[in-house]
N, C-alpha and C positions, 0 to 999 in steps of 0.2 A: 467390496464395501463402498458404499455411497458417502457423499459428503455434502451437506446443505451448503450451497454457496451463498445463501443470505441468512445466516443465523443472528439471534440477539445475544451479544456478548457482554458480560458486565465486569468491570473492574473497580477498583477503589475510586478512580478518578474519571473514568471513561464508561459511556454506554455506546455500544457499536450495534447499529441496526440497519436493516435493509434500507436502501435509499429509495425514496418515494418521490413521485412527480411534484408534490407540494414543498419538497425541499429545495427547489430550484434557486429560489431568492436568498434564502439563508446561506446556501454553499457559494453563491456566486459573491455575497458579500466576504467570504473568505478568500475566494480565488481572484478577485479582482486586484489584489496586491500584485504588481508587477516583479516585485523581488522575489515572490514565491517561485517564480518561473525562470529566474536569471540563468541558471546552469543547466535547466531542462532543454532537452532537444526542441520541444514545442514552446518556445519562450514567450508566445504571445497569447497564452490561455487566459490571461487576465482581461483580454478584449472579449466583449459580450459575445458577439457571434462565434468566436473561437470556443469560449467556455460553453455556450449552448450545444454546440456540436459534441464536445466531452460529455456534457451532462446526458444529452440524448442517446449517446454511444454507452454510457455507463447504464443507464436505465435498461437498454436493449441487452446488455451483457448478461444479465440474470445474476451477476455475482457482486454487484456494487453496495457498499455499505456507507452510511453517515457515521461520522464519529462526533459525539456530543460530549462536551464537558458537564459532568453529572452535577457538579456544584452549581453552574450557572443555568444549565439547560441549553446552552448555546451550540449551535453547530460550529465545530472548529476544523473540519476537514472530511476527507473521504479516503477509502481504500477499497479494493476489489479481490475476490478470489475468481480465478480463471482457470479452464482446462485448455485453452486455445492454443498455446505454444508449447506446451509440456510433453514430456515423455511419459511412458507407462509409469503409474506409481507416484506421479507429482501432481502438485497443484501450484499455480502461480499465484503469488501475493504480489499486488502491485497498483500502479496507479494511484499511489499514495501521496496525499498532500495534507499538510497542517497549517494552520495559521502560525505566522512567524513568532507570536509570543508563546507558542508551544515548543518552539526549537530549542535544543539543546539541553533540555530536561528530561523528566521521566515520561513524558506523553508517548513518544514513539516507542520506547521500551515496552510500555504497558500495551499499547496498541498491538505491536508484533508479538508479545506474549500472549495476549488474547487469542489472536488469528492463528498462532502456530499450535497452541494447545487444541484449539477447534480443528485445525487442518490434520494434525497427527492422529485424530480419531478415525480418519478415512483413508489417509495415503502415507507413504513412507519418506516423502522428500518435499519440501518447499522449495519453490524456484523464485527468483527474483531476477527481472530483467532492468537493467538501468543504461541510460545514455552513457557511452563510453567516457564522455567529458564531464559528466555529472558528479564531481568530486564530492560535493556535500552528501548526497544519496549514497554514494559508494562507502563513504567514512560511516554513515549511520548503519548501514548494513554490516560492515565489519565490526562495529561496536557491539552488534547483538550476536556475533558469532558466526555470520554468514561467511562462507568460503568462495572465493572467486574461482570459476571453473575455467582453466586456461584451454583453449582450442574450442571452446563452445561460445558462439556468438549468435545474435540474431540481427538481420538487417531489415530495416523498415523504411518506408517513405513517411518523413514526419515534416510537416509544414513545407512541403513541396521539395525536400531534399532527402537524400538517403542518409540514414543515421545507424551507426553500429551500436548495438546494445550489448554489454557484456552481460554474463550469467552468474549469478551467485546461487549457492544452495544451502540448506541446512537439512540434514537428515535427522529423522525421529530419535534414533539412538544418541546423537551427538547433542541434540536439544535436551533430552532427558538428563543428561550428565552436566549440562551447562548451568552456570550461574543464572542465567536468564530463566531457566525453568524452575530452579531450585530455590530462588529468592521468594520469600513469602510476599503475599499480596498486602498492601498497607491501607 
């Protein structure tokens, strides 16, 4: 089965669509907040040259998505599908960031629900890599039912230093029984 890595997904509050070159300025307006990156291994992504490298890499990945608030039409973040670091039957969902005013509410939950529903049309497992010390992102994954895999990590050079990423997964069967999939769209 194949999986479209750049779908258009719509929920009650969000529109998720392929990232385009013209989105650079709107997305930088979100990413330039240094507090977004405080726990992230690449804590300087708010700086324009670093953001531009992330944006260019996102476009080149073929799986980057822009997250739009449907009510305002404003770009509020980004996420990505990728097959780069996965095992057979998996897709990675990651590189997600959202404007701070969307933290702690229903936005990440809706975004992940839309992406997981799409992913499970083509793969059996969604995988998430997160910096070992990024406790905010780890808690967000645990809130949506992702499970930490002990013994599976990924090491990468980030901002000139080696960083350990821990791996979380959600299997299709677990998602379909979870409150995340069962809750109605509002």
